[in-house]
N, C-alpha and C positions, 0 to 999 in steps of 0.2 A: 295519880292518873292526871293525866291534862286535860283540861276542859278544848272547846274550838273556839273560847276565845282566848286564849293564853295567842302571847306572842312567838313567833319564831322566823327566824330571817336564814339569811341565805348569805353564806362566807367563805371565802376561799382559805385550803388546809394552809398556803401560807401567813394568815392571820391569825391562828391558831394552835400554831406551833413551829416549833425551829429545827432546822436540818441541822445533822449533828457531824460535828467535826473533832478529832482526836487531835493529839501531836503525839510523833514518836518520842523515840530516848534523845535524840539530838534538839527536842522542843519546836522541830518542825512540823507545821501541821502539814499533816498529809494523808492521802489514802493513796490503797488500800495502807496495812498495817506491815509490817513483821514480827507475829508473833512468834513467842520463842516456848518451849515449850516447857521452862523455866519460874513462867509467869504465875502458876496455879490454877490457869487456864481448864488446863487438859479435866483431872479427876473433876470438874465443878458443874460442866456441859457435856451433858447428853447428844448434844451436838454437832460437838469437835468429833471431828472424821476423826475413830482412834487410830487408821492406821500412819497418819501422819504424829499423833501426843509426841514420839520419840523426834523429832526433830524440829528447828524451825522454819516457819511459811510462809510466805508472802502473796496477799491478793485477798487476807481476810480481810476486816472489819470486827470492831470489837467493840460490842454493842452490853450496856448498861444492864440494870434491872428498871423495869420503869418506861423503855424508849420501845420502839418499833421501827418494822421490818414490813418494807414492802417491796417484793419481784416486780423489778419494772418490765421484766419480758416474758408475764403468766398472767394467766386469766385470771389470779384471785391473789389477795393480799394475808400477812398474815401480821397480828398482831403480836410483839416479841416484849416481854416484860414482867411486871408485876402480877398480869394478869395471864388468865390460864395458864400455860403449861409449865412458865419460868417463875415460879410465885417465889421457888425454892432455890434458886439459883443470883449471884452478885453479877454477871458476867456470862456471854455468850461469846462464839466469833463465828459471823456467818459471812458470805464469796460477798466478791461486788456486784452480784448480781441483784442485789437488797439497795431501796435506798431509806437506810436510821435517820428517826425523827421523833421528836418529843413533844407531847401537848405540853404549852403554857395557859394559853385560856379558854382551853376545854377539859370538859372530866375524862379521865385517861377512859374511864371503865363507860361513858354514854359512848366513846371513839369505838370501844373493842364490838358494843352493838352495833354501831353505825356498821363498821366493816363487813358484819353480817346481813347485810340488806341486796337485795338486787338495785336500790338506790344505788347505792358508793359504786358498784364493778360499771352501772349507766353514766354515772357523771367521769369514774376514768375513764371512761370508753372513747368520752366525745373527745380525750385534749392526746390520742392514743394515733400513733402513726397509723395513714389509713392501711397500707398493705398487712400491717398486725393485725388489726381486728377482721379483712378477712378473713385472716387463717386462723382467727377463734385465740389468738391469743394480744395481749396487752403488752405491744414495745413501745414504754416512755419515757421521755426525759427528763431526770427530778425536774427541771423550767415547770415542765406541760404537769406533770404529775400536783406539782402544790399550786395551782392554778387551779386545782379540781372544787368546784362549789360544792358546799355541802349545807344540808336546810335543815338548825338546829333552835331549839329553844334560845330562845337570851337568858332566859332565869338557870344563873349554873346551879342551883337546887332541882329545878326538873332535871336536866342533865344527871344532874346524880341520883334521882329516883329510877329513873329509868335505867341508865345503866344499872343500877342496884338490883331492879328488879332482874334484868336476864343475868345478871352474875349468879343470882342464887338459882335459875332455871336453867343455866349450864351447870350449874355442880349440882343438881338432883338429876340431867341429863350423866354425865359422868357418873356418880353414885351411879347407878342403872346401867349403864355402860361396864362400867367394874363387876356388879355383883354379878352380870351377862358372861364377861371375860372367866370369871371366878370357875362357874355353875359350865361352861366349856371343859376346861381345863378338866373338873372335876371329872364329866363325864368321860374324858379323853383318859384318864386314869383309871378308870374301872373298868373301862373298855378293855385296857390292855392286862389286871388283872382279874378282868373273869371270864374272861377267854383265853384256854390255854394257848399259851408260847408256842413258835415252829416248833416243832421237833417230841413237843409234852401233850402228854393225856389227859391234865389235870390245868385247871386253873389257878393262879395263886389265891384266891381270893371267890370262897363259894357260900354257897348258905348251909346250914347244919342242918343235918340230917341226909347228906349225898355224899357220897365217898367213892361211887364208882368210875371209871377210866370214862373219857369223852371217846365217841367212836369215832373212827377215821372214815367217812363216805363221800362220792361226791353228788353232788345237787341230783344227778340224773339219777342217782339211785333211789333218789325219795320223792322224785317227780318227774313233770316231763312242762315242756316250755309251750302256755297257752295264747291264744293272741285273738283279738275279734277278727271278722272280716274284714273283707280290703272292703273302703266305702270309695267309689274313684269321686271325678270331681263335680263332674255332674249331677251328682246324688247330695253333695252339701249346697245351702244357701247362707248370705250372711247373718240371716236370722232365723227362727225358725223354732219348732217343739224342745229339740233333746242338744244341750250340748255337744258337737265334737271336736276331740284336743288330737292334732297333732301334733307334732314332735315339738316344735318352736312355742305352740301350749302351753306343754303339757305343764301340772304345776303351777299353773298362774289364770289367766284369761282366754275362755276358747274367743276362737274368730269367726266360727264355723258353727254350723247347725244339719240336723238331718232330720227327716221326717218321725214323727211318731208310728207313723204306719212303717217304714222300712226300722224304726229302732224296734217296737214288736216283734218283727218278723225274723229281724237278725241275730235279737238274743233271745230267741227260741228256739230257735233250729244251728244255731252254732253258738262254739264257746263267747263263757259269760264270765266278768272277776266276781266273786262271793265278796258279802264283804270282810271286809279280816285281808284280805288276800292284800298281795304288795306288787305293784303296779313299778316298773322298771325302762326309764329310758332306754334303746338299744342301738342311737346312735345320739349325733351331739355330743352332749355333756353326760356323757357314758355312767348311768349306773344310779342316776336319780331316781328315789322314789316317793313315788301319794300310795296311802294306805287308800283304797278304796272303798266309801263307808257307803253304799245302796243308792246313791242316787243315780239315777235314770242322766247316765251319758255315754258316751260312744270312744273307743279311742285307735288311733290309727295303728293297722295290723303295719308287723316285723320293728317298725319300730317303737311301740311301747308292746310291753312285754309280760307276763307274770309266769312264776311258778303252779300250776299244778299239782299238790300235793295233798295226803291224807295224813290221818292224825300223829302221823311219825314225826312233822314239823309243829312247832308252832311258830305262828305269821310275825306274831311281836317278836320273839327270839328271831326270828329271819327276818326282820326289817334293821337288829341290830349287827349282825352279819354283814349285811346290805353293808352296810354304813365303814363297813372294817376290810371286804374281801377285796382278794388282787383275784381276778378275773384270768380262767386258764387261755393258756397262749396269746396276751396280753400285753406281757411284760416287755418293754423294747421292744415295741408293737408300736408302726406309725399308723395303723388300721385305728380308724375309727370310726369301729360297729362292733357289736357287740351280736355271733349268730349263736343260734341256738349251740350249735357244737361248744363253745368258747364258755355256756352257761351250764351244760349237763358235766362238762367233766372240769367243771371250779369243786377246788377239795371244803369240804366244812368237817370240819368238827362239833357231833351231835352229844351233848347228852341225853339221860334221862328225856319225854315229853314232860313230866312232870317238873322234873326242874327248869329244861325252858322255858317254862310255863313263867315258874318263879322268877329267872333273868330277862325273861321280856318284861316282865310287868314292874319292874325291880328300877326296867330304862325307861318303860314309859312313860310311870311317875316324874322321873327327871326330866325327861322332854314335853312334860308339859309344866315343868315349870319353867324349864328355857323358855317355853313359846312365852308364858303368862311373860315374861322381862322383855322378852323379844315387841309382844305387844304395847308394855307399859313403854317401853325404850320410842317403841316408832310414835306413840300417841303423845308423849313430850316433846318430840323433835317434830311433828306437826301443830303443836299448841304454839311454839316458840316460831318455829314461821308464819303464822295465823297475826300472831303478834308483833312482829317484824311488819307485818304489811298493812296493821294496825297503827301502831303508833309510832310510825315514821313518817312524815309531811313526803 
């Protein structure tokens, strides 16, 4: 880590790197290249368009391991080379939208970290075409791009330490991203196997001791749609006692509130969810769910609903069913609304309440594990953002 007394200096990118040029088969320096499928690049590079793998292509750059590429027509750059995703490839192919360069007098890993800072974007923005900046994009010429100023430590050793620090942090973030992806894929697989396939009455995988067929029912056979009593705009405020969730804030932070007095009155007189009930969004992003946890809060009528049912349905089981449900009447429909009839006429296969509980508990534990990894990943990403702000001048 650096101290406040360490010297940092401003340098143009052109003095820290060199632009890459390559020669074609006629030994002429040219850009772009004509690249043949027989050159051995196709199978080595994930970014090579597989649709053109069987023929020669013109209009692409050949990029080697350890080099960088910056998209001159968009709002961010992408580090290309031994760092990040291309560590196992020797060569790659990019379109002519990219400026390709290699570091000369700056540590490569430090440059990757610099790429992730808002400072980098702001400095590049200064040199971008004004019209492009106004549209949120960076359209920049190679000359202007290499005039970009970087503020860097004079010491290569310090650059290396900072670069290594962020490389290790990126590795940890990538590790949690992979773990999270594996868990989500695992859950998708279990959902497919632990719920009966279309036309089947038993799942592929189930817990020991259960062998009865799952019953084909409709949600309307097992319960009814419930919702809170309507709250009018003049009954809400920007701050208050009880959060009021509208469809736009469902599952996130509220931006409206109602009085404690109104909440207690409506809760006592009109339908209100019980702990564990699965609230469902009926408009906007249809089918989003939130498990009601008993907090004092109120929900927008008709846009946020729940199925009021008895002991024939287990809520934890129902939550997993909602994650894969095909709502009746909505397939191939342009309607962006889930009406009561759509919910009540939706087919569901259910086992005994005891087996439902086992299935629901299994997925609840898996969801808990996924949530832990999501939180850890978010925490690491926030830490990285904070370090980037503090470790770069």
